[in-house]
C-alpha positions as CSV (number, residue, x, y, z in Angstrom):
1,R,-0.2,0.0,-0.3
2,M,3.0,2.3,0.7
3,A,4.2,2.1,-2.9
4,A,1.0,2.9,-4.4
5,R,0.7,5.9,-2.5
6,L,4.4,6.6,-3.8
7,E,3.6,6.1,-7.1
8,A,0.7,8.2,-7.0
9,A,2.8,11.2,-5.6
10,R,5.5,10.6,-8.3
11,R,2.5,11.0,-11.0
12,Q,1.0,14.0,-9.3
13,E,4.7,15.5,-8.9
14,R,5.5,14.8,-12.9
15,Q,1.8,16.2,-13.7
16,L,2.8,19.7,-11.5
17,N,5.9,19.9,-13.6
18,D,4.1,19.4,-16.9
19,E,1.8,21.9,-15.9
20,L,4.5,24.3,-14.5
21,T,6.5,23.7,-17.8
22,I,3.5,24.8,-20.0
23,A,2.4,27.7,-17.6
24,N,6.2,28.6,-18.1
25,E,6.2,28.4,-21.7
26,E,3.0,30.5,-22.0
27,L,4.2,33.1,-19.8
28,Q,7.4,33.7,-21.9
29,A,4.9,33.5,-25.1
30,N,2.7,36.0,-23.5
31,A,6.3,38.4,-22.7
32,V,7.3,37.9,-26.5
33,R,4.0,39.0,-27.3
34,L,3.8,42.0,-24.9
35,D,7.6,42.7,-26.4
36,E,6.4,42.6,-30.1
37,S,2.9,44.6,-29.2
38,L,5.2,47.5,-27.2
39,A,7.8,47.9,-29.8
40,E,4.7,47.8,-32.4
41,L,3.2,50.7,-30.4
42,E,6.3,52.4,-30.0
43,G,6.8,52.2,-33.9
44,A,3.6,53.8,-34.3
45,R,3.9,56.6,-32.0
46,R,7.2,57.3,-33.5
47,R,5.8,57.4,-36.8
48,A,2.8,59.4,-35.9
49,M,5.5,61.7,-34.3
50,L,7.4,62.1,-37.5
51,L,4.0,62.8,-39.5
52,A,3.2,65.2,-37.2
53,D,6.5,67.1,-37.2
54,A,6.4,66.9,-41.1
55,S,3.1,68.4,-41.1
56,A,4.0,71.3,-38.7
57,E,7.4,71.6,-40.7
58,L,5.2,71.8,-44.4
59,S,2.8,74.5,-43.0
60,R,5.0,76.5,-41.9
61,S,5.9,78.0,-45.4
62,L,5.2,78.5,-49.2
63,D,8.9,78.6,-49.7
64,Y,8.9,74.6,-50.8
65,E,12.5,74.5,-50.7
66,T,13.3,75.6,-47.5
67,T,10.6,73.4,-46.2
68,V,11.3,70.3,-48.1
69,S,14.6,70.3,-46.8
70,N,13.3,70.5,-43.4
71,V,11.3,67.3,-44.1
72,A,14.3,65.8,-45.5
73,R,16.1,66.4,-42.2
74,L,13.0,65.0,-40.2
75,A,13.4,61.5,-41.9
76,V,17.1,61.2,-40.8
77,P,17.8,59.0,-38.5
78,D,13.9,57.8,-37.7
79,L,13.5,56.3,-41.3
80,A,17.0,57.1,-43.1
81,D,20.6,57.7,-42.7
82,W,20.6,59.5,-45.7
83,C,17.5,61.5,-47.6
84,F,17.5,63.0,-51.3
85,V,14.7,65.3,-52.8
86,D,14.8,65.2,-56.3
87,L,12.5,67.2,-58.5
88,D,11.4,66.6,-62.0
89,E,11.3,70.6,-63.6
90,G,10.7,69.9,-67.2
91,A,14.5,70.2,-68.6
92,G,14.7,66.5,-68.9
93,A,16.9,66.1,-66.2
94,T,16.1,66.2,-62.3
95,R,17.3,69.0,-59.8
96,R,18.1,67.9,-56.6
97,L,16.3,70.3,-54.2
98,A,17.1,68.8,-50.7
99,I,19.5,66.5,-49.3
100,A,20.0,65.5,-45.1
101,H,22.4,62.8,-43.2
102,A,23.0,61.8,-39.9
103,A,26.5,62.0,-40.0
104,P,28.2,65.6,-39.2
105,S,31.5,63.8,-40.9
106,A,29.9,63.3,-44.1
107,E,29.7,67.2,-45.3
108,A,31.9,66.9,-48.0
109,L,30.5,63.9,-49.3
110,A,27.0,65.5,-49.3
111,A,28.4,68.8,-51.2
112,E,29.3,66.5,-53.9
113,L,26.0,64.4,-53.9
114,R,24.1,67.5,-53.8
115,A,24.9,68.2,-57.7
116,V,24.2,65.1,-59.0
117,S,21.5,64.9,-61.3
118,F,20.0,62.4,-63.4
119,E,18.5,61.9,-67.0
120,L,14.9,61.2,-67.1
121,D,15.1,58.7,-69.5
122,G,18.0,57.0,-67.9
123,P,18.1,53.7,-66.1
124,H,18.6,55.2,-62.4
125,P,15.5,54.1,-60.0
126,V,15.1,58.0,-59.3
127,A,14.6,58.5,-63.1
128,K,12.7,55.0,-63.3
129,V,10.2,56.0,-60.4
130,I,9.2,59.6,-61.9
131,R,8.4,57.9,-65.3
132,T,6.4,55.1,-63.7
133,G,4.9,57.0,-60.4
134,Q,5.5,53.7,-58.5
135,A,7.7,53.3,-55.6
136,E,10.6,50.9,-55.8
137,I,12.4,49.2,-52.7
138,V,16.0,47.6,-52.8
139,P,16.4,45.7,-49.6
140,E,19.6,44.5,-50.3
141,V,22.4,46.9,-52.0
142,T,25.1,44.7,-54.0
143,E,28.2,46.1,-55.9
144,G,26.7,44.9,-59.0
145,W,23.2,46.8,-58.4
146,L,25.7,50.0,-57.5
147,A,27.7,49.7,-61.0
148,G,24.3,49.2,-62.7
149,I,22.7,52.3,-61.8
150,A,26.0,54.8,-61.8
151,R,26.4,57.2,-64.6
152,D,30.1,57.2,-64.7
153,E,33.2,56.0,-62.6
154,P,32.9,59.3,-60.5
155,H,29.4,58.4,-59.7
156,L,30.2,55.1,-58.9
157,A,33.1,56.2,-56.2
158,K,30.5,58.8,-54.7
159,L,28.2,55.8,-54.5
160,R,30.9,53.6,-52.9
161,A,31.6,56.5,-50.6
162,L,28.0,56.6,-49.2
163,A,28.0,53.0,-48.6
164,P,24.6,52.2,-48.8
165,T,22.9,49.1,-47.8
166,S,19.2,49.6,-48.8
167,Y,17.2,51.7,-50.6
168,M,13.6,53.3,-51.2
169,F,12.6,55.5,-53.9
170,V,9.2,56.9,-53.5
171,P,7.4,59.1,-55.7
172,L,6.3,62.7,-54.9
173,R,2.6,62.5,-56.5
174,A,0.2,65.6,-56.8
175,R,-3.0,66.1,-58.9
176,S,-1.9,62.9,-60.9
177,R,1.6,64.1,-61.6
178,T,4.8,62.7,-60.3
179,L,6.9,65.7,-59.3
180,G,10.1,64.0,-58.2
181,T,11.1,61.2,-55.8
182,I,12.4,61.2,-52.2
183,T,15.2,58.3,-51.8
184,F,15.4,57.2,-48.4
185,T,19.0,55.5,-48.1
186,A,20.1,53.2,-45.4
187,T,23.3,52.2,-44.1
188,G,24.8,50.0,-41.4
189,S,22.5,47.5,-40.3
190,R,19.4,48.9,-41.2
191,R,17.2,47.2,-44.2
192,Y,14.3,48.4,-45.8
193,G,11.1,46.2,-46.5
194,A,7.5,46.4,-47.0
195,G,6.6,47.2,-43.7
196,D,8.7,50.6,-44.2
197,L,6.9,51.8,-47.1
198,P,3.5,53.2,-46.0
199,L,5.0,55.5,-43.8
200,A,7.4,56.6,-46.5
201,E,4.6,57.2,-48.9
202,E,2.6,59.3,-46.6
203,L,5.5,61.5,-45.6
204,A,6.2,61.9,-49.6
205,R,2.4,62.4,-50.2
206,R,2.3,65.1,-47.2
207,A,5.7,66.6,-49.0
208,A,4.3,66.7,-52.9
209,L,1.3,68.5,-51.5
210,V,3.7,71.7,-50.1
211,I,6.0,71.5,-53.7
212,D,2.6,71.5,-55.6
213,N,0.7,74.5,-53.5
214,A,4.1,76.3,-53.4
215,R,4.5,76.1,-57.2
216,L,1.2,77.4,-58.0
217,Y,1.7,79.9,-55.5
218,T,4.7,81.0,-57.4
219,E,3.0,80.8,-60.5
220,L,0.2,83.2,-59.3
221,K,2.8,85.6,-58.1
222,E,4.6,85.9,-61.4
223,A,1.4,85.8,-63.1
224,K,0.1,88.8,-60.9
225,G,3.5,90.4,-61.4
226,A,2.9,90.1,-65.1
227,L,-0.2,91.6,-65.2
228,R,1.0,94.2,-63.3
229,S,3.8,94.8,-66.1
230,S,1.2,94.8,-68.7
231,E,-1.4,97.1,-67.4
232,E,2.0,99.5,-66.7
233,Q,2.9,99.1,-70.5
234,L,-0.7,100.0,-71.5
235,R,-0.8,103.0,-69.4
236,Q,2.7,104.3,-70.5
237,A,1.3,103.4,-74.5
238,Q,-2.2,105.5,-73.6
239,K,0.0,108.3,-72.2
240,M,2.0,108.5,-75.5
241,E,-1.1,108.3,-77.3
242,A,-2.2,111.0,-75.5
243,V,1.1,113.2,-76.1
244,G,1.1,112.1,-79.6
245,R,-2.3,113.1,-80.5
246,L,-1.0,116.6,-78.5
247,A,2.1,117.2,-80.6
248,G,0.6,116.3,-83.6
249,G,-2.1,118.9,-83.3
250,V,0.7,121.4,-81.8
251,A,2.7,120.6,-85.0
252,H,-0.1,121.0,-87.4
253,D,-0.8,124.7,-86.3
254,F,2.8,125.2,-86.2
255,N,3.2,124.2,-89.6
256,N,0.9,126.7,-91.0
257,L,3.2,129.6,-89.2
258,L,6.0,127.8,-91.1
259,T,4.4,128.1,-94.4
260,A,3.8,131.6,-94.1
261,I,7.5,132.3,-92.7
262,T,8.7,130.0,-95.8
263,G,6.5,131.9,-98.4
264,Y,7.3,135.6,-97.2
265,S,11.0,134.2,-97.2
266,E,11.0,133.3,-100.5
267,L,9.6,136.6,-102.0
268,L,11.9,138.6,-99.9
269,A,14.6,136.8,-101.1
270,E,13.5,137.2,-104.9
271,R,13.4,141.0,-104.3
272,L,16.6,141.3,-102.2
273,G,18.8,138.8,-104.6
274,D,22.3,138.0,-104.0
275,G,23.6,140.5,-101.8
276,P,24.4,140.1,-97.9
277,A,20.5,140.9,-97.0
278,G,19.4,138.1,-99.6
279,K,21.6,135.4,-98.2
280,D,20.4,136.1,-94.6
281,V,17.2,136.0,-95.4
282,E,17.8,132.7,-97.3
283,E,19.1,131.4,-94.0
284,I,16.0,132.5,-92.7
285,R,14.4,130.2,-95.4
286,K,16.3,127.4,-95.0
287,A,16.0,127.3,-90.8
288,A,12.2,127.5,-91.6
289,A,12.6,124.3,-93.8
290,R,14.5,122.5,-90.8
291,A,11.7,123.7,-88.4
292,A,9.4,122.3,-91.1
293,A,11.4,118.8,-90.9
294,L,10.7,118.9,-87.5
295,T,7.0,119.5,-87.4
296,R,6.9,116.2,-89.8
297,Q,9.0,114.2,-86.8
298,L,6.3,115.5,-84.7
299,L,3.5,114.9,-86.9
300,A,4.7,111.4,-87.6
301,F,5.1,110.9,-83.8
302,G,1.5,111.8,-83.8
303,R,0.6,109.2,-86.4
304,Q,-0.4,112.4,-88.5
305,Q,2.6,112.3,-91.2
306,V,4.7,109.5,-92.5
307,L,8.5,109.7,-92.8
308,Q,9.9,110.8,-96.3
309,P,13.5,109.1,-96.7
310,R,15.3,110.2,-99.7
311,V,19.1,109.6,-100.5
312,L,21.4,112.4,-98.7
313,D,25.0,113.6,-98.9
314,L,25.7,113.4,-95.0
315,N,28.4,116.2,-95.6
316,A,25.6,118.6,-96.8
317,V,23.2,117.8,-93.9
318,V,26.2,118.5,-91.5
319,L,26.7,121.2,-93.0
320,D,23.5,122.9,-92.6
321,V,23.4,121.7,-88.9
322,E,26.5,123.4,-88.3
323,K,24.9,126.6,-88.9
324,M,22.1,126.2,-86.7
325,L,24.5,124.8,-83.7
326,R,25.2,127.6,-81.4
327,M,28.0,126.4,-78.8
328,R,29.1,128.4,-75.7
329,E,32.5,130.6,-76.2
330,D,34.2,127.8,-74.3
331,I,33.3,125.4,-76.8
332,D,35.5,125.3,-80.2
333,L,33.0,123.4,-82.7
334,V,35.1,121.6,-85.4
335,S,33.7,119.9,-88.6
336,L,35.7,117.1,-90.4
337,P,33.8,116.3,-93.7
338,G,34.7,112.8,-95.2
339,S,36.1,112.6,-98.8
340,G,34.2,109.8,-100.9
341,L,31.5,109.9,-98.7
342,G,28.8,107.7,-99.7
343,C,25.3,108.6,-99.7
344,V,22.1,107.4,-97.0
345,E,18.9,106.9,-97.2
346,A,16.9,108.8,-94.3
347,D,14.5,111.1,-93.4
348,P,16.6,114.5,-93.7
349,G,14.4,116.0,-90.5
350,Q,15.2,113.4,-88.5
351,L,18.7,113.1,-89.3
352,E,19.3,116.6,-88.7
353,Q,17.4,116.0,-85.1
354,V,19.7,113.0,-84.5
355,I,23.3,115.5,-85.2
356,L,21.4,118.2,-83.1
357,N,20.8,115.8,-80.4
358,L,24.4,114.4,-80.1
359,A,25.8,118.1,-80.4
360,I,23.7,119.4,-77.6
361,N,24.4,116.1,-75.3
362,A,28.4,117.1,-76.0
363,R,27.9,120.4,-75.2
364,D,26.4,119.6,-71.8
365,A,28.9,116.8,-71.1
366,M,31.4,119.6,-71.2
367,P,30.8,121.9,-68.2
368,V,34.4,123.7,-68.2
369,G,34.6,123.9,-72.6
370,G,36.5,121.8,-74.7
371,T,36.3,121.0,-78.4
372,L,33.4,119.1,-80.3
373,T,34.2,117.6,-83.4
374,I,31.5,116.6,-85.9
375,E,33.1,114.2,-88.6
376,T,31.8,111.8,-91.1
377,A,33.6,109.1,-92.7
378,N,32.4,105.3,-94.5
379,A,32.3,102.2,-92.1
380,E,31.3,98.7,-92.4
381,L,29.6,97.1,-90.0
382,D,29.6,93.4,-89.4
């Protein structure tokens, strides 16, 4: 009977040990599940904080280059060791808008990588993602893969210096258009998988909205500036139109007076003959003719008179204008007519006005006196 009781006690002990083993295994499994749940909760908390910080940064300003640079920095180091933002600006190649990294000693490499661009029809994943609008994950980077995407040996050297272990290339999409990509780069022991993609895509979606809105805002500002410029040009054109009409009216009335002066000077010149007084009257008539030419210019400015170009002897024009010029006593006027000078086709009144304007400007530029030389010569222009 004693042996039976001992055997029953042993069976009960084995049963208790088995139950304790099962309970301990269940406790360990629950602990593992609890750790996994806590890690998942911590990951969700960090993802939520990252998105909240990104939203705050993206809402600070409509200067999208600044805000996207801040978002790139927010992705480091929680989501990436390096983060690149490349945009398609319609020139057939990308432009690197932002770059962020976790290594303070990598500034020199960052400066080199900042100048990198990609042809949109090229093999690099950045270009491919822009073309397709679909994200790409490279879980494990190999030397062969790096060599396959490098543009040339210098670019391959930069990639080797970066020492990436994994990549996520995520499109920046807004209004059904791909604006560019955000590239999340892992180094060291970090590796990307499908579970990392939703957070990366949400961050890219928010950044794309900011870029698109900022571009629209910039285009709106430029359009408003162009509209203001057009309105100002219209106002100036209206002013010039009004001035032209006024100048044309004045010139028309003044031309009537010059007609009388010219007619009476011609009658007087016939009576006086070739004597000194007759020559003075002839100068009056020539001055009236030049004044009439000026009124023709005013009428042309007021769109009431067409120009009348004809073949002219430039030396003769300069000689006539020289008689009209009255320089200060401290300015000597020298005329050097060229020999064998070719003729020009121009409106005589306009040509005389050009010479007068040049002479007056030269006079005003010599406040202490000097020499004003009017010289004519043939010239060949390329």
